[in-house]
C-alpha positions in Angstrom: -1.5 -2.3 -17.5 1.0 0.3 -17.1 4.7 -0.5 -15.4 6.0 1.3 -12.6 9.0 3.3 -14.3 11.0 5.2 -11.6 11.2 3.3 -7.9 13.2 5.0 -5.4 14.2 2.1 -2.4 15.4 3.4 0.6 18.3 1.3 1.9 20.5 1.2 5.1 22.8 -1.7 6.6 19.6 -4.0 7.2 17.9 -3.9 4.1 19.0 -6.9 2.4 15.4 -7.9 2.0 14.1 -5.1 0.7 16.8 -5.3 -1.8 15.8 -8.3 -3.0 12.2 -7.1 -3.6 13.4 -3.8 -5.3 15.7 -5.4 -7.9 13.1 -8.3 -8.1 10.1 -5.3 -8.8 12.2 -3.1 -10.7 13.2 -6.0 -12.9 10.0 -7.4 -13.8 8.7 -3.6 -14.3 11.8 -2.8 -16.4 12.0 0.5 -14.3 14.3 2.7 -13.2 15.8 1.9 -10.1 17.2 4.2 -7.5 18.5 3.2 -3.9 18.7 6.2 -1.7 21.9 5.2 1.0 20.8 6.5 4.7 24.4 4.9 6.1 26.0 8.2 5.7 28.6 7.1 8.0 30.0 4.9 5.0 30.7 5.2 1.6 30.2 1.6 0.5 26.6 0.2 -0.4 26.8 -2.7 2.6 22.8 -3.4 1.6 23.7 -4.4 -2.0 26.1 -7.0 -2.4 28.2 -8.3 -5.5 25.9 -10.7 -5.7 22.4 -9.1 -6.2 24.2 -6.7 -8.8 25.7 -10.2 -11.2 22.3 -11.6 -11.6 22.1 -11.8 -15.0 19.0 -10.3 -15.6 19.6 -7.3 -13.9 20.3 -4.1 -16.3 22.9 -2.4 -13.6 22.5 0.2 -16.4 19.3 1.2 -14.4 20.6 0.9 -11.0 21.8 4.1 -9.5 22.7 5.0 -5.8 23.1 7.8 -4.5 23.8 9.0 -0.7 21.6 10.8 1.3 22.5 13.6 3.6 21.0 12.3 6.7 19.7 9.4 7.4 16.3 10.1 9.0 14.4 8.2 6.8 11.2 10.6 6.3 13.6 14.0 5.5 15.8 12.4 3.3 12.8 10.7 1.2 11.0 14.5 0.9 14.2 16.0 0.2 14.8 13.3 -3.0 11.0 13.7 -4.0 11.4 17.6 -4.5 14.2 16.9 -6.6 12.8 14.0 -9.1 9.6 12.6 -9.5 9.0 8.8 -8.5 6.1 6.7 -9.2 6.9 4.4 -5.8 8.5 4.6 -2.9 9.9 1.2 -1.7 11.0 1.6 2.6 11.4 -1.1 5.8 8.4 -1.0 7.3 8.5 0.2 10.6 7.8 -1.6 13.9 7.8 1.4 15.9 4.8 3.3 15.7 3.1 6.8 16.9 3.6 7.3 20.1 0.5 9.0 22.5 -2.5 10.0 20.8 -0.2 10.3 17.5 1.4 13.7 18.4 4.9 12.0 17.2 3.9 9.5 14.3 6.9 7.3 12.8 8.2 8.0 9.7 5.7 5.7 7.6 3.1 7.7 9.2 4.5 10.8 8.3 5.1 9.6 4.6 1.8 8.3 4.2 0.2 11.9 4.7 2.9 14.0 2.9 4.1 12.0 0.2 2.5 11.7 -3.2 3.7 8.4 -4.5 2.7 5.2 -3.6 4.6 3.8 -0.5 5.3 0.4 0.0 6.4 -0.8 3.2 8.3 -4.5 2.8 8.9 -6.6 5.7 11.5 -9.6 6.1 8.9 -12.1 4.8 9.5 -12.7 1.4 7.1 -12.9 -1.5 5.9 -16.5 -2.5 5.3 -17.3 -6.1 1.7 -17.8 -6.9 0.6 -16.4 -3.8 -1.8 -14.0 -2.5 -2.3 -9.8 -2.7 -5.3 -8.6 -0.6 -6.5 -5.5 -1.6 -8.8 -3.2 0.6 -11.9 -1.4 -0.5 -14.1 1.3 0.4 -17.2 1.8 -0.6 -19.0 3.5 1.3 -18.7 7.0 -0.1 -19.3 7.5 -3.4 -17.8 10.9 -5.0 -15.5 11.5 -7.8 -12.0 11.4 -5.6 -13.2 8.6 -3.6 -14.1 6.5 -6.9 -10.6 7.9 -8.6 -8.9 6.7 -5.4 -10.6 3.0 -5.9 -9.3 2.9 -9.4 -6.3 3.6 -8.7 -6.3 1.1 -5.9 -7.2 -1.6 -8.1 -4.7 -0.5 -10.5 -1.8 -0.8 -8.6 -3.2 -4.0 -7.0 -3.9 -5.8 -10.7 -0.3 -4.7 -11.5 1.4 -6.0 -8.7 -1.1 -9.7 -9.3 0.7 -9.9 -12.8 4.5 -8.8 -11.4 4.3 -11.0 -8.3 2.2 -13.6 -10.0 -0.5 -13.2 -7.2 -4.3 -13.4 -6.6 -5.8 -11.0 -5.9 -8.4 -10.3 -2.7 -10.8 -7.9 -2.7 -12.3 -7.3 1.0 -15.1 -4.7 2.0 -15.9 -4.2 6.1 -19.0 -2.8 7.3 -19.4 -2.0 10.8 -22.9 -2.9 10.8 -26.9 -2.4 10.1 -27.8 1.9 10.5 -30.2 1.7 13.1 -32.5 3.8 11.6 -32.6 1.7 9.1 -33.7 -1.4 11.0 -36.6 0.7 12.5 -38.2 1.1 9.5 -39.8 -2.4 8.9 -39.1 -3.7 5.3 -42.5 -4.2 4.7 -43.1 -0.9 4.3 -40.4 -0.2 2.2 -39.8 -2.3 -0.9 -36.6 -0.9 -1.7 -35.0 -1.8 1.7 -31.5 -3.1 1.5 -29.6 -4.4 4.1 -26.2 -3.0 4.3 -24.5 -5.9 3.9 -26.7 -6.5 0.2 -25.3 -3.2 -0.6 -21.6 -3.5 -0.1 -21.8 -7.2 -1.7 -23.5 -4.6 -5.0 -20.4 -2.4 -5.0 -17.5 -4.9 -4.4 -19.2 -6.5 -7.2 -19.4 -3.3 -9.2 -15.7 -2.4 -8.7 -14.4 -5.4 -9.3 -16.5 -6.7 -12.8 -14.3 -4.9 -15.1 -11.7 -7.2 -14.6 -13.3 -10.8 -15.4 -9.5 -11.9 -16.8 -8.0 -11.6 -13.3 -8.1 -14.2 -11.2 -9.6 -12.9 -7.8 -11.9 -13.6 -5.2 -14.3 -11.4 -3.2 -14.6 -11.0 0.6 -17.1 -9.0 2.3 -16.4 -8.6 6.5 -18.4 -7.1 8.8 -16.3 -5.5 11.6 -13.8 -3.2 12.6 -11.1 -2.7 9.3 -7.5 -2.9 11.4 -9.3 -6.1 12.7 -11.2 -7.2 9.7 -8.4 -7.5 7.2 -5.6 -8.3 9.6 -7.0 -11.5 9.9 -7.8 -11.7 6.3 -3.9 -11.1 5.9 -2.9 -13.7 8.2 -5.8 -16.5 7.0 -3.8 -16.6 3.7 -0.7 -15.7 4.2 -0.3 -12.6 1.6 2.3 -11.1 -0.3 1.6 -7.6 0.5 -1.8 -5.9 1.3 -3.2 -2.6 -0.8 -4.3 -0.1 0.8 -6.1 3.5 -0.2 -4.9 6.8 2.2 -7.1 9.6 2.2 -5.9 13.4 3.0 -5.8 14.8 6.7 -8.5 17.7 6.4 -9.0 18.1 10.1 -6.9 18.3 13.1 -8.9 15.4 14.3 -7.4 12.9 11.3 -3.9 14.6 12.0 -3.6 14.0 15.7 -5.0 10.3 16.1 -4.3 9.2 12.1 -6.7 8.0 9.7 -8.0 4.4 9.7 -5.2 3.6 7.2 -2.6 4.0 9.4 -4.3 1.7 12.0 -4.6 -1.0 9.8 -0.6 -0.8 8.7 0.2 -0.9 12.6 -1.8 -4.5 12.6 -0.2 -6.2 10.0 2.7 -8.2 9.6 3.4 -8.2 5.8 4.4 -6.0 3.6 2.0 -3.3 2.3 1.9 -0.6 -0.6 -0.3 2.6 0.4 -1.6 4.4 -2.4 -3.1 8.4 -2.5 -5.3 9.8 -4.9 -3.7 10.5 -7.8 -5.8 13.1 -9.1 -5.4 15.3 -5.7 -1.2 15.4 -6.2 -1.6 16.4 -10.4 
């Protein structure tokens, strides 16, 4: 299971919790860590205290600090990504979301749509040792791109479970039975499989190749943003891992993808993974 090698962490005056998490994750991954400072009114880095950097296990040779040319997170991150390659971005989770109909999306939404790197949005809540991770898997689509995205999501989940010493919970949500199927008596269709059974089969198949990982499967009937949020609260998870799809329609661009609404509902940290195939 490969480590994160090059992490970009975006900081300002209120990023103490983010700094601690970025340092911990980079240490456990033996990764290069670059802090992008948005506080362009000050040459100092108040979010990084001497205590943070004097910790014995921190290799200061692997920590860089650069000053952003703008305090606008989305533009600062985009410029840095155009010049350097990172395999993880860590940013404070936005509390103010999109405006009406998503016409003026927040930085988190814009990064989800346009950034090729996985995006970790963090809150002030501390990570619990031997805690829980919740991974959302969507199994209805069955094509090469979607299957690759599920594989990427699972790889990030299992990687983080090792780094954060956390148990993985895989959750799949479905809305219910197709009415057209329910009109056909199962007695006339010997191969009839309910939506619930079908989703269970897909979820078990996806998780079956990782028996060495401590994981638990959950199948929930309901709207994803509601069910995932409730499950995250139930297990007091360290993080929710989700996938983000391409916005290839006007409707998707205006109203946002399901993943964006899920993030809006969550009060915990989130890792959003985009299909790596579409960005190579």
